[in-house]
PLY file of the C-alpha trace (Angstrom):
ply
format ascii 1.0
element vertex 264
property float x
property float y
property float z
element edge 263
property int vertex1
property int vertex2
end_header
4.66 -15.65 -13.68
5.91 -18.08 -11.50
4.12 -19.17 -8.13
5.57 -17.06 -5.46
7.08 -19.38 -2.32
8.59 -19.28 0.98
12.17 -19.82 -0.52
11.50 -16.84 -2.74
10.35 -14.63 0.19
13.33 -15.97 2.35
15.53 -15.29 -0.42
14.09 -11.44 -0.56
15.23 -10.44 2.97
17.91 -7.72 2.77
17.63 -7.82 -1.13
14.61 -6.45 -1.90
11.19 -5.41 -0.16
8.12 -7.74 -0.30
4.71 -5.48 -1.27
1.85 -7.80 0.75
-1.69 -6.28 0.64
-5.02 -7.66 1.90
-7.70 -9.18 0.12
-11.35 -10.99 0.90
-12.74 -11.34 -2.60
-11.95 -12.85 -6.14
-12.43 -9.72 -7.82
-9.91 -7.25 -6.52
-7.41 -10.21 -6.04
-7.39 -10.80 -9.76
-6.38 -7.22 -9.63
-3.47 -7.40 -7.18
-2.28 -10.95 -7.77
0.10 -9.55 -10.56
1.40 -6.95 -8.94
2.49 -7.91 -5.10
4.73 -10.50 -3.61
1.86 -11.71 -0.67
-1.87 -11.67 0.00
-3.38 -11.58 3.27
-7.08 -12.56 4.02
-6.79 -10.29 7.41
-9.53 -10.94 9.83
-9.26 -7.10 9.48
-12.49 -7.37 6.68
-14.47 -7.45 9.69
-13.79 -3.67 10.65
-13.29 -2.74 7.19
-16.41 -4.88 5.16
-18.86 -6.19 8.38
-18.53 -2.55 9.85
-17.56 -3.85 13.15
-15.23 -1.61 15.93
-12.46 -4.37 16.23
-11.24 -8.10 14.69
-12.47 -10.64 17.41
-16.17 -11.09 16.08
-15.54 -13.07 13.10
-15.15 -16.66 12.88
-13.14 -19.83 11.25
-15.61 -20.52 8.74
-16.28 -17.04 7.42
-12.41 -16.69 7.30
-12.64 -20.05 5.19
-15.91 -18.37 2.83
-13.74 -15.19 2.06
-9.71 -17.58 1.87
-11.57 -19.58 -0.98
-12.58 -17.08 -2.61
-9.13 -15.10 -2.44
-7.82 -18.06 -3.92
-9.56 -18.31 -6.64
-7.65 -15.15 -8.00
-4.74 -15.84 -6.38
-2.42 -17.97 -8.93
0.51 -16.07 -7.96
0.81 -14.20 -4.94
1.60 -15.96 -1.31
-1.50 -16.29 0.24
-1.54 -16.02 4.23
-4.91 -16.62 5.87
-5.55 -15.31 9.59
-6.48 -17.85 12.29
-9.52 -15.87 13.78
-10.14 -15.08 17.67
-10.92 -18.41 19.47
-9.09 -20.36 16.78
-5.97 -20.36 18.73
-7.01 -20.90 22.38
-4.95 -24.84 23.11
-2.20 -25.84 20.40
-4.59 -28.69 19.56
-7.30 -26.35 18.20
-5.11 -24.45 16.47
-3.80 -27.61 14.64
-7.36 -28.87 13.33
-8.60 -24.94 12.85
-5.57 -24.61 10.55
-5.91 -27.92 9.16
-9.15 -27.12 8.54
-8.04 -23.51 6.73
-5.07 -25.45 5.01
-7.22 -28.23 3.10
-10.31 -26.41 2.40
-8.58 -22.57 0.92
-5.10 -23.86 -0.74
-3.42 -21.29 1.14
0.37 -20.55 1.86
0.29 -20.12 5.47
-1.65 -19.06 8.26
-0.97 -15.96 10.39
-1.16 -16.35 14.04
-1.14 -13.32 16.70
0.88 -13.92 19.54
3.98 -13.56 21.45
5.91 -16.60 23.46
3.20 -17.91 24.40
2.32 -18.96 21.15
5.67 -20.89 20.46
4.52 -24.61 21.44
1.07 -24.12 19.13
3.59 -22.99 16.39
5.95 -25.97 16.37
3.20 -28.31 16.52
1.84 -26.53 13.45
5.46 -26.85 11.91
5.63 -30.35 12.46
2.37 -31.30 10.99
3.68 -29.19 8.12
1.65 -26.02 8.31
3.93 -22.68 7.76
2.97 -20.42 9.92
3.79 -16.18 10.07
3.99 -14.97 13.41
1.53 -11.82 14.43
3.63 -9.62 17.25
3.41 -6.28 18.38
0.27 -4.86 18.48
-2.47 -7.32 18.30
-5.80 -6.52 17.43
-7.19 -9.39 18.99
-6.54 -8.60 22.45
-7.26 -5.07 21.99
-10.38 -5.74 24.51
-8.36 -7.27 26.61
-6.17 -4.50 27.34
-8.69 -1.77 26.70
-7.47 -0.24 23.38
-4.77 -0.84 20.23
-1.44 -0.74 22.43
1.61 0.53 20.82
4.62 -1.98 21.20
8.48 -0.80 21.78
7.65 2.25 23.36
10.49 1.21 25.95
13.32 -0.74 26.81
11.25 -3.54 28.77
8.76 -3.72 25.96
11.99 -4.00 22.89
13.16 -6.53 25.24
10.09 -8.77 25.11
9.26 -8.11 21.34
12.90 -9.10 20.58
12.55 -12.40 22.67
9.02 -13.44 21.34
10.55 -13.05 17.92
13.58 -15.25 18.42
11.63 -17.68 20.45
8.98 -18.32 17.85
11.71 -18.31 14.77
13.29 -21.33 16.78
9.33 -22.63 17.36
9.25 -22.72 13.35
7.38 -19.24 12.12
8.40 -18.89 8.72
7.25 -15.56 8.38
6.43 -12.45 11.02
4.15 -9.38 11.16
5.33 -6.62 12.48
2.42 -4.49 14.26
2.01 -0.68 15.54
5.25 -0.67 16.91
8.13 2.17 17.16
10.30 2.04 14.15
13.25 0.81 15.82
12.39 -1.70 17.95
11.01 -3.23 14.46
14.26 -2.82 12.67
16.33 -4.77 15.62
14.12 -7.18 15.66
14.10 -7.57 11.65
17.89 -7.35 12.18
18.46 -10.26 15.09
15.35 -12.70 12.84
16.59 -14.79 10.08
13.16 -14.72 8.37
11.18 -12.25 6.60
9.51 -9.31 8.80
6.33 -7.23 7.10
5.57 -4.62 8.79
2.12 -2.18 9.31
2.80 0.47 11.09
6.09 -0.41 12.05
8.68 1.57 10.17
10.65 1.25 6.66
13.15 -1.08 7.98
11.14 -3.88 8.07
11.58 -6.83 5.07
8.17 -5.73 3.81
4.96 -3.30 4.40
1.23 -4.56 4.16
-1.88 -2.47 4.43
-5.30 -2.97 4.21
-6.24 -2.44 0.80
-9.28 -0.51 1.59
-7.37 1.41 3.61
-4.61 2.07 1.19
-7.36 3.15 -1.40
-9.40 5.30 -0.06
-12.49 3.13 0.48
-12.57 2.81 4.40
-13.52 6.21 5.56
-14.37 5.76 9.12
-10.79 6.96 10.61
-7.45 6.92 9.13
-4.66 5.34 11.10
-1.75 7.10 11.66
0.25 4.47 9.42
-1.75 4.53 6.71
-0.99 6.56 3.04
-4.25 7.19 0.99
-2.45 6.12 -2.72
-6.13 6.66 -4.01
-9.63 8.32 -3.25
-11.50 5.31 -4.16
-14.69 6.01 -2.04
-14.73 9.51 -4.02
-14.05 7.91 -6.99
-17.24 5.59 -6.87
-19.39 7.88 -5.87
-19.09 10.25 -8.84
-19.88 7.82 -10.86
-22.81 6.55 -9.34
-24.07 9.91 -9.41
-23.45 9.85 -13.28
-25.13 6.59 -13.23
-28.21 7.68 -11.41
-28.56 10.95 -13.24
-28.89 8.86 -16.61
-31.18 6.51 -15.37
-33.53 9.49 -13.83
-33.40 11.16 -17.19
-33.69 7.99 -19.64
-30.25 8.16 -20.67
-28.90 4.90 -19.87
-29.53 2.44 -21.50
-29.21 4.31 -25.14
-29.78 2.26 -28.28
-26.01 1.27 -27.84
-26.78 -1.02 -24.80
-29.86 -2.47 -25.97
-30.46 -5.87 -27.62
-31.75 -4.99 -31.08
-34.02 -7.71 -33.92
0 1
1 2
2 3
3 4
4 5
5 6
6 7
7 8
8 9
9 10
10 11
11 12
12 13
13 14
14 15
15 16
16 17
17 18
18 19
19 20
20 21
21 22
22 23
23 24
24 25
25 26
26 27
27 28
28 29
29 30
30 31
31 32
32 33
33 34
34 35
35 36
36 37
37 38
38 39
39 40
40 41
41 42
42 43
43 44
44 45
45 46
46 47
47 48
48 49
49 50
50 51
51 52
52 53
53 54
54 55
55 56
56 57
57 58
58 59
59 60
60 61
61 62
62 63
63 64
64 65
65 66
66 67
67 68
68 69
69 70
70 71
71 72
72 73
73 74
74 75
75 76
76 77
77 78
78 79
79 80
80 81
81 82
82 83
83 84
84 85
85 86
86 87
87 88
88 89
89 90
90 91
91 92
92 93
93 94
94 95
95 96
96 97
97 98
98 99
99 100
100 101
101 102
102 103
103 104
104 105
105 106
106 107
107 108
108 109
109 110
110 111
111 112
112 113
113 114
114 115
115 116
116 117
117 118
118 119
119 120
120 121
121 122
122 123
123 124
124 125
125 126
126 127
127 128
128 129
129 130
130 131
131 132
132 133
133 134
134 135
135 136
136 137
137 138
138 139
139 140
140 141
141 142
142 143
143 144
144 145
145 146
146 147
147 148
148 149
149 150
150 151
151 152
152 153
153 154
154 155
155 156
156 157
157 158
158 159
159 160
160 161
161 162
162 163
163 164
164 165
165 166
166 167
167 168
168 169
169 170
170 171
171 172
172 173
173 174
174 175
175 176
176 177
177 178
178 179
179 180
180 181
181 182
182 183
183 184
184 185
185 186
186 187
187 188
188 189
189 190
190 191
191 192
192 193
193 194
194 195
195 196
196 197
197 198
198 199
199 200
200 201
201 202
202 203
203 204
204 205
205 206
206 207
207 208
208 209
209 210
210 211
211 212
212 213
213 214
214 215
215 216
216 217
217 218
218 219
219 220
220 221
221 222
222 223
223 224
224 225
225 226
226 227
227 228
228 229
229 230
230 231
231 232
232 233
233 234
234 235
235 236
236 237
237 238
238 239
239 240
240 241
241 242
242 243
243 244
244 245
245 246
246 247
247 248
248 249
249 250
250 251
251 252
252 253
253 254
254 255
255 256
256 257
257 258
258 259
259 260
260 261
261 262
262 263
């Protein structure tokens, strides 16, 4: 199948929902690539796979390492890479970081958390040929400063700010939006106002598409289950069952049988 481009995604707005999933290695990316429209190398890996309590601790080189692995398996889906905490503190630093990501990973776009304050930055990246997915609503990289994860769009002022941020960032050149942790009615209004696709996570069905962290969606992350996560598989239980069978057969010398041995 042909490679999905930003033109394909923008043509889907209002016509066909966009399916996005996270990935962090080539193995799972190869499984996901033929099925989804977009793949996100998210800084969520710092929680799901590094066992940390927040996304803030992961660095640029780690994101590039995982994105390079994902790119090996990503032949069709549109590939987005998160700009980690600390890599977007000024427009120039962001440009240098994004150029490094773009050149070393071969991704299609970078994702940047922030509101209207990131307009100058997004404009600079766009002018230099780097596609940007803006991340608005709940922004995990600011969770420590805000004292936790705060749902967006709960009151009129919050909704107006969200819409204002979205329109300013679109004008600055953002080609896609991720709306996280936002009251569904507010996310629906933002989606209606924008001319580019929105991808929701915990923001209701009216967004142009949806994304989930794959370990959440498939039941491999057991620390907690966010309200917005539907588990489509009890993956951890399946692995544990198979692992117990493997250990049992090793202990009893059932494995490896002659079928799994080299013979003269």
